[in-house]
N, CA, C and O of each residue as an XYZ file, in Angstrom:
964
protein
N     115.208    111.645    109.378
C     115.080    110.187    109.544
C     114.710    109.536    108.220
O     113.880    110.056    107.473
N     115.337    108.382    107.929
C     115.043    107.669    106.693
C     113.573    107.255    106.651
O     112.954    107.016    107.688
N     113.020    107.172    105.426
C     111.587    106.927    105.266
C     111.155    105.611    105.893
O     110.125    105.558    106.565
N     111.936    104.536    105.682
C     111.507    103.247    106.229
C     111.564    103.235    107.755
O     110.780    102.535    108.397
N     112.495    104.009    108.348
C     112.554    104.097    109.811
C     111.391    104.922    110.351
O     110.856    104.631    111.421
N     111.011    105.942    109.609
C     109.870    106.766    110.018
C     108.598    105.920    110.073
O     107.729    106.151    110.913
N     108.494    104.944    109.179
C     107.347    104.043    109.197
C     107.244    103.322    110.542
O     106.147    103.156    111.076
N     108.395    102.891    111.091
C     108.382    102.159    112.353
C     108.176    103.069    113.560
O     107.918    102.591    114.664
N     108.288    104.360    113.354
C     107.994    105.317    114.415
C     106.530    105.747    114.361
O     105.872    105.840    115.397
N     106.018    106.010    113.157
C     104.693    106.619    113.018
C     103.552    105.622    112.802
O     102.453    105.820    113.319
N     103.804    104.552    112.042
C     102.713    103.675    111.610
C     102.722    102.299    112.284
O     101.690    101.844    112.778
N     103.870    101.642    112.304
C     103.945    100.265    112.770
C     103.480    100.069    114.212
O     102.834     99.060    114.495
N     103.781    100.995    115.150
C     103.366    100.773    116.542
C     101.866    100.578    116.712
O     101.441     99.819    117.583
N     101.055    101.249    115.896
C      99.604    101.108    116.017
C      99.163     99.676    115.744
O      98.202     99.187    116.336
N      99.876     99.014    114.841
C      99.586     97.617    114.525
C     100.203     96.675    115.556
O      99.537     95.759    116.039
N     101.474     96.899    115.893
C     102.234     95.914    116.653
C     101.786     95.803    118.100
O     101.810     94.701    118.648
N     101.383     96.879    118.738
C     101.055     96.827    120.163
C      99.886     95.890    120.450
O      99.785     95.362    121.557
N      99.000     95.673    119.473
C      97.911     94.708    119.631
C      98.285     93.358    119.017
O      97.971     92.311    119.582
N      98.957     93.382    117.858
C      99.270     92.139    117.145
C     100.213     91.248    117.942
O     100.092     90.024    117.894
N     101.154     91.844    118.675
C     102.138     91.035    119.410
C     101.454     90.171    120.468
O     101.943     89.092    120.804
N     100.328     90.646    120.990
C      99.594     89.880    121.992
C      98.529     88.989    121.366
O      98.426     87.810    121.705
N      97.736     89.549    120.451
C      96.551     88.862    119.959
C      96.782     88.016    118.711
O      96.041     87.063    118.467
N      97.805     88.352    117.914
C      98.069     87.601    116.695
C      99.246     86.646    116.854
O      99.176     85.494    116.426
N     100.326     87.124    117.469
C     101.547     86.325    117.573
C     101.674     85.616    118.922
O     101.868     84.402    118.969
N     101.566     86.366    120.009
C     101.637     85.761    121.337
C     102.954     85.040    121.578
O     104.006     85.468    121.102
N     102.886     83.941    122.323
C     104.067     83.104    122.594
C     103.820     81.744    121.952
O     103.229     80.855    122.564
N     104.274     81.595    120.726
C     104.109     80.337    120.009
C     105.283     79.402    120.242
O     106.119     79.644    121.113
N     105.339     78.336    119.461
C     106.406     77.341    119.629
C     107.771     77.933    119.290
O     108.765     77.615    119.943
N     107.823     78.797    118.269
C     109.106     79.392    117.906
C     109.614     80.298    119.023
O     110.784     80.230    119.402
N     108.731     81.144    119.547
C     109.125     82.059    120.618
C     109.577     81.278    121.856
O     110.541     81.658    122.521
N     108.874     80.187    122.157
C     109.258     79.346    123.291
C     110.636     78.739    123.081
O     111.440     78.677    124.011
N     110.911     78.287    121.846
C     112.225     77.706    121.536
C     113.334     78.750    121.660
O     114.426     78.436    122.132
N     113.064     79.994    121.240
C     114.058     81.065    121.369
C     114.358     81.331    122.843
O     115.521     81.451    123.231
N     113.321     81.422    123.656
C     113.527     81.658    125.085
C     114.307     80.510    125.720
O     115.159     80.742    126.578
N     114.026     79.281    125.309
C     114.786     78.134    125.814
C     116.263     78.252    125.434
O     117.144     77.952    126.240
N     116.521     78.686    124.219
C     117.899     78.840    123.756
C     118.625     79.904    124.577
O     119.742     79.673    125.040
N     118.003     81.060    124.757
C     118.639     82.134    125.530
C     118.864     81.693    126.974
O     119.931     81.933    127.541
N     117.863     81.051    127.567
C     118.004     80.598    128.966
C     119.081     79.532    129.106
O     119.757     79.473    130.134
N     119.255     78.679    128.082
C     120.301     77.657    128.154
C     121.687     78.295    128.167
O     122.606     77.761    128.787
N     121.845     79.434    127.487
C     123.117     80.161    127.511
C     123.311     80.846    128.861
O     124.408     80.833    129.419
N     122.237     81.445    129.382
C     122.315     82.137    130.668
C     122.658     81.183    131.807
O     123.320     81.574    132.769
N     122.211     79.938    131.701
C     122.496     78.956    132.758
C     123.987     78.668    132.882
O     124.450     78.219    133.930
N     124.735     78.924    131.816
C     126.182     78.669    131.854
C     126.958     79.900    132.321
O     128.183     79.869    132.435
N     126.227     80.982    132.589
C     126.863     82.223    133.015
C     126.629     82.462    134.505
O     125.787     81.815    135.127
N     127.380     83.391    135.057
C     127.155     83.812    136.438
C     125.802     84.525    136.524
O     125.308     85.019    135.510
N     125.190     84.588    137.723
C     123.876     85.238    137.850
C     123.951     86.740    137.605
O     125.030     87.325    137.512
N     122.759     87.349    137.502
C     122.626     88.803    137.323
C     123.322     89.294    136.062
O     124.080     90.263    136.090
N     123.055     88.619    134.975
C     123.627     89.043    133.697
C     122.873     90.244    133.145
O     121.685     90.424    133.414
N     123.571     91.053    132.377
C     122.971     92.230    131.740
C     122.676     91.891    130.280
O     123.562     91.467    129.538
N     121.422     92.084    129.882
C     120.935     91.643    128.575
C     120.339     92.824    127.819
O     119.713     93.700    128.415
N     120.539     92.841    126.496
C     119.941     93.876    125.652
C     119.152     93.231    124.523
O     119.669     92.372    123.808
N     117.886     93.650    124.362
C     117.102     93.271    123.184
C     117.051     94.457    122.229
O     116.609     95.544    122.600
N     117.500     94.244    121.011
C     117.475     95.273    119.968
C     116.169     95.137    119.189
O     115.778     94.033    118.809
N     115.493     96.273    118.953
C     114.181     96.289    118.298
C     113.189     95.467    119.105
O     112.623     94.496    118.603
N     112.982     95.854    120.344
C     112.206     95.039    121.285
C     110.706     95.181    121.107
O     109.957     94.334    121.595
N     110.233     96.229    120.419
C     108.800     96.490    120.401
C     108.333     96.846    121.794
O     108.842     97.791    122.397
N     107.360     96.094    122.321
C     106.880     96.321    123.688
C     107.690     95.541    124.719
O     107.493     95.706    125.923
N     108.607     94.686    124.242
C     109.364     93.828    125.145
C     108.760     92.447    125.311
O     109.385     91.557    125.889
N     107.544     92.263    124.804
C     106.884     90.960    124.889
C     107.144     90.168    123.608
O     107.036     90.725    122.515
N     107.481     88.889    123.716
C     107.555     88.080    124.945
C     108.954     87.927    125.525
O     109.100     87.476    126.661
N     109.986     88.295    124.768
C     111.349     87.908    125.160
C     111.875     88.686    126.361
O     112.175     88.097    127.399
N     111.989     89.997    126.225
C     112.554     90.796    127.314
C     111.718     90.689    128.581
O     112.264     90.607    129.681
N     110.404     90.688    128.433
C     109.515     90.599    129.597
C     109.741     89.296    130.353
O     109.837     89.297    131.580
N     109.827     88.180    129.622
C     110.033     86.881    130.267
C     111.403     86.784    130.926
O     111.524     86.240    132.024
N     112.433     87.306    130.269
C     113.776     87.260    130.854
C     113.861     88.131    132.103
O     114.531     87.768    133.069
N     113.186     89.274    132.087
C     113.171     90.148    133.259
C     112.465     89.468    134.434
O     112.885     89.618    135.581
N     111.402     88.727    134.154
C     110.677     88.017    135.211
C     111.550     86.963    135.880
O     111.331     86.616    137.040
N     112.543     86.454    135.148
C     113.454     85.450    135.713
C     114.557     86.094    136.553
O     115.434     85.404    137.072
N     114.505     87.424    136.681
C     115.428     88.114    137.569
C     116.630     88.738    136.898
O     117.496     89.286    137.579
N     116.706     88.668    135.570
C     117.841     89.251    134.867
C     117.645     90.763    134.681
O     116.519     91.261    134.667
N     118.740     91.460    134.543
C     118.701     92.894    134.263
C     118.608     93.071    132.753
O     119.591     92.876    132.039
N     117.439     93.437    132.274
C     117.164     93.441    130.841
C     116.918     94.862    130.346
O     116.086     95.590    130.888
N     117.655     95.237    129.311
C     117.454     96.509    128.631
C     116.846     96.225    127.258
O     117.064     95.163    126.675
N     116.092     97.175    126.762
C     115.502     97.004    125.441
C     115.443     98.328    124.713
O     115.137     99.362    125.306
N     115.742     98.291    123.407
C     115.657     99.528    122.634
C     114.749     99.332    121.427
O     114.635     98.238    120.874
N     114.113    100.420    121.044
C     113.249    100.421    119.872
C     113.167    101.847    119.342
O     113.357    102.812    120.084
N     112.883    101.965    118.047
C     112.726    103.287    117.441
C     111.494    104.015    117.952
O     111.459    105.246    117.965
N     110.488    103.269    118.370
C     109.187    103.838    118.706
C     109.066    104.181    120.185
O     109.175    103.302    121.040
N     108.843    105.449    120.487
C     108.597    105.857    121.866
C     107.309    105.235    122.384
O     107.212    104.890    123.562
N     106.325    105.093    121.511
C     105.033    104.519    121.906
C     105.190    103.098    122.421
O     104.595    102.736    123.436
N     105.992    102.283    121.725
C     106.208    100.904    122.150
C     107.119    100.825    123.371
O     106.900    100.000    124.258
N     108.139    101.679    123.418
C     109.048    101.713    124.571
C     108.285    102.068    125.845
O     108.565    101.532    126.917
N     107.326    102.967    125.716
C     106.530    103.377    126.879
C     105.740    102.203    127.447
O     105.592    102.086    128.664
N     105.232    101.332    126.573
C     104.519    100.134    127.041
C     105.488     99.207    127.768
O     105.160     98.660    128.821
N     106.683     99.033    127.202
C     107.684     98.165    127.823
C     108.124     98.656    129.188
O     108.512     97.855    130.039
N     108.069     99.958    129.408
C     108.527    100.542    130.671
C     107.663    100.126    131.857
O     108.061    100.304    133.008
N     106.489     99.577    131.583
C     105.600     99.158    132.672
C     106.007     97.814    133.266
O     105.471     97.411    134.299
N     106.947     97.113    132.631
C     107.382     95.800    133.119
C     108.516     95.942    134.136
O     109.452     96.715    133.934
N     108.418     95.196    135.217
C     109.422     95.245    136.270
C     110.759     94.701    135.778
O     110.794     93.716    135.041
N     111.842     95.327    136.174
C     113.220     94.943    135.836
C     113.527     95.032    134.344
O     114.529     94.484    133.884
N     112.678     95.714    133.590
C     112.931     95.949    132.173
C     113.201     97.431    131.992
O     112.399     98.269    132.403
N     114.345     97.757    131.370
C     114.774     99.145    131.235
C     114.840     99.510    129.752
O     115.886     99.359    129.122
N     113.729     99.987    129.196
C     113.688    100.283    127.762
C     114.119    101.714    127.446
O     114.009    102.614    128.279
N     114.614    101.899    126.221
C     114.972    103.244    125.775
C     114.781    103.337    124.266
O     114.788    102.327    123.562
N     114.611    104.557    123.785
C     114.446    104.800    122.355
C     115.825    104.825    121.710
O     116.724    105.516    122.188
N     115.993    104.072    120.627
C     117.278    104.041    119.947
C     117.186    103.326    118.621
O     116.157    102.743    118.279
N     118.283    103.381    117.876
C     118.379    102.794    116.550
C     119.413    101.671    116.591
O     120.561    101.900    116.972
N     119.014    100.465    116.202
C     119.916     99.324    116.253
C     121.135     99.468    115.366
O     122.152     98.817    115.610
N     121.059    100.309    114.336
C     122.200    100.530    113.457
C     123.152    101.585    114.012
O     124.241    101.792    113.476
N     122.731    102.253    115.097
C     123.559    103.298    115.720
C     123.360    103.266    117.235
O     122.903    104.242    117.831
N     123.711    102.127    117.853
C     123.502    101.977    119.293
C     124.363    102.940    120.100
O     123.939    103.438    121.142
N     125.573    103.201    119.615
C     126.458    104.130    120.308
C     127.040    103.567    121.593
O     127.580    104.322    122.402
N     126.944    102.250    121.804
C     127.486    101.624    123.013
C     128.904    101.168    122.735
O     129.138    100.412    121.792
N     129.834    101.607    123.526
C     131.236    101.278    123.314
C     131.817    100.553    124.524
O     131.396    100.788    125.657
N     132.777     99.678    124.281
C     133.492     99.032    125.375
C     132.882     97.729    125.855
O     133.451     97.073    126.727
N     131.742     97.337    125.310
C     131.128     96.076    125.718
C     130.428     96.176    127.054
O     131.082     96.170    128.097
N     129.116     96.269    127.040
C     128.323     96.477    128.255
C     127.477     95.253    128.599
O     127.230     94.985    129.775
N     127.029     94.509    127.584
C     126.026     93.467    127.797
C     126.622     92.064    127.659
O     127.545     91.827    126.880
N     126.055     91.143    128.446
C     126.484     89.741    128.390
C     125.808     89.018    127.229
O     126.410     88.146    126.602
N     124.567     89.376    126.944
C     123.851     88.857    125.783
C     123.148     90.011    125.087
O     122.430     90.788    125.716
N     123.360     90.112    123.795
C     122.646     91.083    122.969
C     121.922     90.291    121.885
O     122.548     89.499    121.180
N     120.625     90.490    121.744
C     119.886     89.699    120.760
C     118.884     90.559    119.984
O     118.413     91.594    120.456
N     118.586     90.091    118.794
C     117.580     90.722    117.939
C     116.780     89.586    117.300
O     117.288     88.875    116.433
N     115.540     89.422    117.729
C     114.700     88.310    117.290
C     113.443     88.844    116.614
O     112.816     89.779    117.113
N     113.078     88.258    115.489
C     111.890     88.621    114.704
C     111.969     90.052    114.168
O     110.934     90.676    113.933
N     113.184     90.580    113.973
C     113.278     91.974    113.555
C     114.389     92.274    112.564
O     114.382     93.350    111.966
N     115.347     91.368    112.362
C     116.502     91.701    111.508
C     116.065     92.070    110.091
O     116.733     92.861    109.425
N     114.959     91.511    109.630
C     114.496     91.773    108.263
C     113.896     93.162    108.095
O     113.512     93.532    106.985
N     113.807     93.940    109.172
C     113.358     95.325    109.071
C     114.513     96.314    108.948
O     114.297     97.514    108.784
N     115.746     95.799    109.028
C     116.920     96.659    108.948
C     117.469     96.669    107.526
O     117.715     95.614    106.940
N     117.656     97.855    106.980
C     118.256     97.984    105.651
C     119.751     97.692    105.691
O     120.314     97.161    104.734
N     120.388     98.041    106.806
C     121.833     97.873    106.951
C     122.119     96.756    107.948
O     122.376     97.020    109.123
N     122.076     95.504    107.479
C     122.280     94.370    108.372
C     123.690     94.365    108.947
O     123.887     93.993    110.103
N     124.668     94.774    108.151
C     126.041     94.837    108.643
C     126.163     95.840    109.790
O     126.865     95.591    110.770
N     125.468     96.987    109.658
C     125.481     97.981    110.727
C     124.864     97.446    112.008
O     125.362     97.711    113.102
N     123.779     96.694    111.874
C     123.135     96.083    113.038
C     124.084     95.111    113.728
O     124.248     95.165    114.947
N     124.710     94.224    112.959
C     125.624     93.226    113.541
C     126.827     93.906    114.182
O     127.255     93.517    115.269
N     127.377     94.920    113.515
C     128.528     95.649    114.057
C     128.187     96.280    115.406
O     128.974     96.186    116.347
N     127.026     96.919    115.507
C     126.647     97.589    116.750
C     126.359     96.588    117.866
O     126.669     96.848    119.029
N     125.769     95.445    117.517
C     125.527     94.414    118.529
C     126.845     93.839    119.038
O     126.989     93.562    120.228
N     127.804     93.661    118.131
C     129.138     93.181    118.513
C     129.795     94.164    119.485
O     130.335     93.760    120.515
N     129.747     95.427    119.160
C     130.391     96.451    119.989
C     129.739     96.562    121.354
O     130.418     96.834    122.345
N     128.420     96.355    121.421
C     127.687     96.499    122.679
C     127.905     95.331    123.634
O     127.551     95.419    124.810
N     128.492     94.227    123.133
C     128.590     92.989    123.908
C     129.982     92.823    124.526
O     130.994     93.138    123.899
N     130.014     92.328    125.755
C     131.277     92.082    126.442
C     132.049     90.940    125.790
O     131.462     90.081    125.132
N     133.348     90.936    125.972
C     134.150     89.783    125.592
C     133.683     88.586    126.433
O     133.549     88.685    127.652
N     133.442     87.468    125.766
C     132.892     86.298    126.436
C     131.380     86.237    126.386
O     130.776     85.241    126.785
N     130.761     87.316    125.888
C     129.313     87.372    125.778
C     128.820     86.848    124.437
O     129.607     86.428    123.589
N     127.501     86.881    124.262
C     126.879     86.299    123.077
C     125.991     87.307    122.354
O     125.354     88.162    122.969
N     125.972     87.179    121.035
C     125.018     87.883    120.186
C     124.143     86.831    119.511
O     124.653     85.865    118.944
N     122.826     87.019    119.572
C     121.876     86.074    118.978
C     121.000     86.842    117.995
O     120.431     87.882    118.329
N     120.904     86.316    116.788
C     120.217     87.013    115.695
C     119.498     85.986    114.829
O     120.087     84.975    114.445
N     118.226     86.240    114.520
C     117.566     85.356    113.557
C     117.276     86.115    112.262
O     117.177     87.342    112.249
N     117.142     85.358    111.182
C     116.868     85.963    109.880
C     115.693     85.258    109.216
O     115.388     84.102    109.510
N     115.051     85.976    108.323
C     114.064     85.407    107.424
C     114.834     84.966    106.177
O     115.434     85.790    105.486
N     114.811     83.673    105.898
C     115.698     83.077    104.905
C     115.227     83.355    103.480
O     114.202     82.832    103.043
N     115.983     84.180    102.762
C     115.641     84.521    101.385
C     115.754     83.358    100.415
O     115.258     83.445     99.292
N     116.404     82.257    100.831
C     116.517     81.084     99.963
C     115.296     80.157    100.063
O     115.091     79.288     99.216
N     114.505     80.357    101.094
C     113.338     79.509    101.285
C     112.248     79.885    100.279
O     111.939     81.064    100.107
N     111.668     78.882     99.616
C     110.720     79.160     98.530
C     109.481     79.893     99.033
O     108.949     80.761     98.341
N     109.011     79.542    100.253
C     107.809     80.192    100.779
C     108.083     81.656    101.105
O     107.259     82.524    100.816
N     109.239     81.931    101.708
C     109.603     83.317    102.022
C     109.735     84.119    100.729
O     109.245     85.245    100.639
N     110.398     83.537     99.732
C     110.558     84.250     98.458
C     109.209     84.519     97.809
O     108.976     85.602     97.273
N     108.323     83.535     97.858
C     107.028     83.655     97.195
C     106.131     84.680     97.878
O     105.401     85.404     97.200
N     106.170     84.753     99.200
C     105.248     85.612     99.935
C     105.818     86.981    100.285
O     105.063     87.925    100.516
N     107.155     87.097    100.326
C     107.761     88.352    100.796
C     108.889     88.848     99.907
O     109.011     90.047     99.660
N     109.722     87.916     99.422
C     111.011     88.307     98.876
C     111.084     88.602     97.398
O     112.168     88.509     96.823
N     109.962     88.961     96.737
C     110.065     89.340     95.330
C     109.207     90.571     95.055
O     108.288     90.878     95.815
N     109.507     91.267     93.977
C     108.879     92.558     93.684
C     107.369     92.436     93.468
O     106.619     93.336     93.844
N     106.917     91.335     92.867
C     105.492     91.162     92.593
C     104.694     91.066     93.892
O     103.633     91.675     94.026
N     105.210     90.303     94.837
C     104.526     90.158     96.118
C     104.506     91.476     96.872
O     103.503     91.819     97.498
N     105.608     92.218     96.819
C     105.666     93.526     97.486
C     104.619     94.474     96.907
O     103.958     95.203     97.647
N     104.471     94.462     95.578
C     103.486     95.321     94.923
C     102.068     94.907     95.318
O     101.214     95.758     95.566
N     101.821     93.600     95.375
C     100.500     93.109     95.776
C     100.200     93.479     97.217
O      99.078     93.871     97.537
N     101.200     93.357     98.094
C     100.998     93.712     99.492
C     100.655     95.192     99.634
O      99.780     95.555    100.420
N     101.335     96.038     98.880
C     101.052     97.467     98.929
C      99.648     97.764     98.409
O      98.952     98.628     98.944
N      99.234     97.044     97.365
C      97.880     97.212     96.823
C      96.827     96.864     97.871
O      95.836     97.578     98.025
N      97.048     95.755     98.596
C      96.096     95.342     99.629
C      96.059     96.331    100.794
O      94.998     96.597    101.358
N      97.230     96.875    101.149
C      97.286     97.882    102.212
C      96.444     99.100    101.824
O      95.677     99.619    102.636
N      96.595     99.547    100.578
C      95.853    100.732    100.137
C      94.363    100.448     99.968
O      93.537    101.336    100.180
N      94.010     99.212     99.587
C      92.599     98.848     99.508
C      91.948     98.952    100.887
O      90.831     99.451    101.024
N      92.662     98.476    101.898
C      92.151     98.573    103.264
C      92.023    100.034    103.694
O      91.074    100.398    104.388
N      92.979    100.868    103.282
C      92.936    102.282    103.649
C      91.769    102.987    102.966
O      91.153    103.879    103.548
N      91.465    102.589    101.734
C      90.302    103.161    101.037
C      89.016    102.795    101.770
O      88.145    103.641    101.970
N      88.902    101.517    102.172
C      87.698    101.045    102.854
C      87.514    101.712    104.213
O      86.388    101.895    104.676
N      88.624    102.071    104.847
C      88.545    102.732    106.162
C      88.669    104.252    106.048
O      88.810    104.953    107.050
N      88.614    104.756    104.788
C      88.641    106.200    104.503
C      89.899    106.876    105.036
O      89.845    107.964    105.608
N      91.032    106.206    104.834
C      92.321    106.776    105.203
C      93.090    107.126    103.944
O      92.838    106.528    102.898
N      94.022    108.075    104.003
C      94.798    108.437    102.807
C      95.674    107.292    102.326
O      96.116    106.460    103.119
N      95.920    107.255    101.025
C      96.755    106.207    100.445
C      98.207    106.382    100.871
O      98.618    107.470    101.275
N      98.973    105.309    100.777
C     100.379    105.341    101.148
C     101.215    104.657    100.072
O     100.728    103.777     99.364
N     102.458    105.061     99.957
C     103.395    104.411     99.037
C     104.328    103.462     99.773
O     105.236    102.888     99.172
N     104.105    103.293    101.090
C     105.015    102.502    101.900
C     104.249    101.469    102.705
O     103.388    101.821    103.511
N     104.557    100.196    102.495
C     104.056     99.135    103.367
C     105.210     98.684    104.254
O     106.326     99.187    104.126
N     104.948     97.747    105.143
C     105.992     97.320    106.073
C     107.216     96.818    105.307
O     107.128     95.809    104.608
N     108.360     97.508    105.428
C     109.551     97.127    104.655
C     110.223     95.883    105.221
O     110.794     95.923    106.311
N     110.156     94.785    104.485
C     110.682     93.505    104.954
C     111.726     92.993    103.973
O     111.455     92.885    102.777
N     112.920     92.677    104.474
C     114.016     92.238    103.612
C     114.581     90.910    104.101
O     115.370     90.893    105.046
N     114.192     89.781    103.470
C     114.807     88.491    103.820
C     116.310     88.516    103.518
O     116.775     89.319    102.709
N     117.060     87.627    104.178
C     118.515     87.601    104.028
C     118.977     86.289    103.416
O     118.341     85.248    103.588
N     120.100     86.355    102.696
C     120.755     85.143    102.222
C     121.569     84.577    103.388
O     122.416     85.284    103.934
N     121.337     83.321    103.783
C     122.017     82.785    104.979
C     123.534     82.745    104.873
O     124.226     82.952    105.870
N     124.060     82.484    103.686
C     125.514     82.442    103.521
C     126.132     83.827    103.670
O     127.193     83.981    104.274
N     125.460     84.829    103.117
C     125.957     86.203    103.245
C     125.879     86.669    104.692
O     126.777     87.353    105.184
N     124.803     86.295    105.366
C     124.681     86.657    106.778
C     125.764     85.975    107.605
O     126.332     86.579    108.514
N     126.046     84.723    107.288
C     127.113     84.001    108.001
C     128.459     84.693    107.782
O     129.262     84.798    108.709
N     128.705     85.163    106.561
C     129.951     85.875    106.273
C     130.033     87.169    107.080
O     131.108     87.542    107.550
N     128.902     87.852    107.241
C     128.888     89.100    108.008
C     129.213     88.846    109.476
O     130.067     89.523    110.047
N     128.533     87.868    110.098
C     128.780     87.638    111.525
C     130.174     87.053    111.751
O     130.796     87.307    112.782
N     130.659     86.275    110.793
C     132.001     85.690    110.927
C     133.097     86.744    110.847
O     134.209     86.533    111.332
N     132.779     87.882    110.231
C     133.740     88.983    110.169
C     134.007     89.544    111.568
O     135.105     90.023    111.851
N     132.996     89.481    112.439
C     133.131     90.041    113.785
C     133.392     88.979    114.845
O     134.079     89.247    115.831
N     132.854     87.780    114.656
C     132.910     86.754    115.699
C     133.719     85.551    115.225
O     133.600     85.118    114.079
N     134.537     85.024    116.118
C     135.346     83.855    115.765
C     134.602     82.557    116.012
O     134.986     81.514    115.482
N     133.537     82.602    116.813
C     132.742     81.403    117.090
C     131.288     81.675    116.719
O     130.614     82.468    117.377
N     130.807     81.022    115.671
C     129.445     81.242    115.169
C     128.767     79.901    114.942
O     129.332     79.007    114.313
N     127.553     79.768    115.460
C     126.725     78.594    115.187
C     125.509     79.026    114.370
O     124.757     79.908    114.784
N     125.321     78.401    113.209
C     124.097     78.593    112.436
C     123.130     77.496    112.864
O     123.487     76.318    112.875
N     121.914     77.880    113.213
C     120.966     76.907    113.744
C     119.600     77.082    113.081
O     119.303     78.127    112.503
N     118.792     76.053    113.175
C     117.419     76.113    112.688
C     116.526     75.390    113.682
O     116.989     74.591    114.495
N     115.227     75.691    113.599
C     114.276     74.993    114.434
C     113.264     74.322    113.533
O     112.680     74.957    112.655
N     113.057     73.030    113.754
C     112.171     72.244    112.909
C     110.928     71.875    113.712
O     111.003     71.110    114.674
N     109.788     72.424    113.308
C     108.546     72.200    114.039
C     108.120     70.732    114.028
O     107.252     70.342    114.809
N     108.713     69.913    113.159
C     108.310     68.511    113.072
C     108.845     67.689    114.234
O     108.360     66.586    114.490
N     109.848     68.220    114.945
C     110.433     67.489    116.054
C     109.842     67.970    117.373
O     109.197     69.016    117.441
N     110.075     67.190    118.408
C     109.610     67.558    119.734
C     110.217     68.902    120.134
O     111.399     69.153    119.897
N     109.398     69.765    120.744
C     109.837     71.110    121.081
C     111.048     71.117    122.005
O     111.868     72.033    121.954
N     111.160     70.096    122.847
C     112.276     70.051    123.798
C     113.622     69.946    123.087
O     114.661     70.250    123.673
N     113.607     69.519    121.826
C     114.859     69.444    121.064
C     115.407     70.832    120.759
O     116.610     70.995    120.551
N     114.520     71.843    120.731
C     114.931     73.212    120.471
C     115.581     73.378    119.113
O     115.189     72.733    118.141
N     116.581     74.250    119.053
C     117.267     74.531    117.794
C     118.340     73.482    117.527
O     118.937     72.932    118.452
N     118.572     73.218    116.252
C     119.586     72.256    115.834
C     120.623     72.967    114.981
O     120.306     73.917    114.265
N     121.861     72.502    115.061
C     122.909     73.118    114.251
C     122.694     72.821    112.781
O     122.180     71.766    112.408
N     123.097     73.772    111.954
C     122.846     73.711    110.521
C     123.800     72.757    109.813
O     124.909     72.485    110.272
N     123.324     72.266    108.684
C     124.175     71.630    107.686
C     123.629     72.074    106.333
O     122.561     72.682    106.265
N     124.343     71.778    105.272
C     123.897     72.204    103.945
C     122.527     71.645    103.575
O     121.817     72.230    102.757
N     122.156     70.519    104.171
C     120.895     69.878    103.812
C     119.673     70.603    104.351
O     118.568     70.396    103.848
N     119.847     71.462    105.381
C     118.683     72.152    105.938
C     118.839     73.671    105.905
O     118.269     74.374    106.740
N     119.598     74.167    104.959
C     119.827     75.608    104.868
C     118.614     76.340    104.314
O     118.580     77.571    104.315
N     117.618     75.598    103.841
C     116.442     76.233    103.248
C     115.270     76.401    104.206
O     114.172     76.748    103.771
N     115.476     76.162    105.498
C     114.407     76.406    106.456
C     114.073     77.892    106.490
O     114.969     78.717    106.316
N     112.799     78.263    106.709
C     112.392     79.675    106.587
C     113.001     80.611    107.615
O     113.233     81.784    107.321
N     113.262     80.112    108.815
C     113.800     80.961    109.877
C     115.071     80.331    110.408
O     115.057     79.194    110.880
N     116.180     81.073    110.330
C     117.471     80.592    110.818
C     117.949     81.503    111.927
O     117.585     82.677    111.988
N     118.775     80.946    112.809
C     119.268     81.733    113.934
C     120.777     81.563    114.072
O     121.305     80.468    113.877
N     121.464     82.646    114.407
C     122.923     82.655    114.552
C     123.244     82.948    116.021
O     122.773     83.929    116.597
N     124.051     82.077    116.600
C     124.518     82.267    117.965
C     126.015     82.536    117.898
O     126.786     81.673    117.479
N     126.425     83.726    118.308
C     127.800     84.179    118.098
C     128.430     84.534    119.447
O     127.853     85.277    120.240
N     129.623     83.990    119.689
C     130.328     84.294    120.946
C     131.474     85.253    120.655
O     132.255     85.052    119.725
N     131.556     86.295    121.467
C     132.614     87.292    121.310
C     133.810     86.892    122.153
O     133.705     86.749    123.371
N     134.956     86.713    121.494
C     136.164     86.296    122.220
C     137.204     87.407    122.219
O     138.286     87.241    122.781
C-alpha cells in the first residue's frame, strides 16, 4: 500500500472518528451539500442507490441520506471507520479504495465524494472510477479545495506551510511522548480549471458551483462564473448521459 494511503488506514481514523462529530459536525456547508443532493434526488424515482466515496464514518452525509429512506453505500480505506458506519440503519459500508472501486456497468444513481478529494493523489483515477460506478442518467458530485484561493494556498497549498504543519505535528508528538513522523495529513488542493477539464472528459453535462456564506443558506450553491472562481471550496455536479 502506498505510504499516503497507509496514513489513512493507520493514523487518520484515530483523529477523524472524534473530529467529525466534535470539531466539524453539521455546519452550513454540510447542510448546503445535503440540500443539493436531496434536490437532485427529488427529481428521481424513489429508492435510489447512492454511493459515498471516502465516507469516513458516514456522518453526516451518508447517515442523513440513509435516514431519509435511501439505499446508501459507503466506502473508505479504514476498516475502523467503516465499522462505525455499519451501526447506522440502511447504510451499507465497505472497505475500498476510491481510485480502484472495481465497479463496472453502472450501479449507483448518485456517486459523491465530499470533503475528501484533496486526499487523493490520483484525482483522474477517482473521477474515472466514480464515472464507471454510476448509471447512465445518474450524477457524480465532487467538491475540491481550490488551489487558486489565496487562503488555501497560504495555509495548505505551498511547501513552507506543509513543512510548518509537519513541524507542529512532531512537536505535539514529542510533548505526548510519541515517536516522530515524516508524514502529516497529505492534502492536495486542485486547480479548478484542470478539474473541470478532467470531469468534462467523462461527462457531457457539468456544472461548476460555489457556495457563498454571505448569502442566505436557502440559496444553496450557485453556478460558477469567472468572477467567483477563487472561492475556497468548489463543487462539480456531473450528469452521466
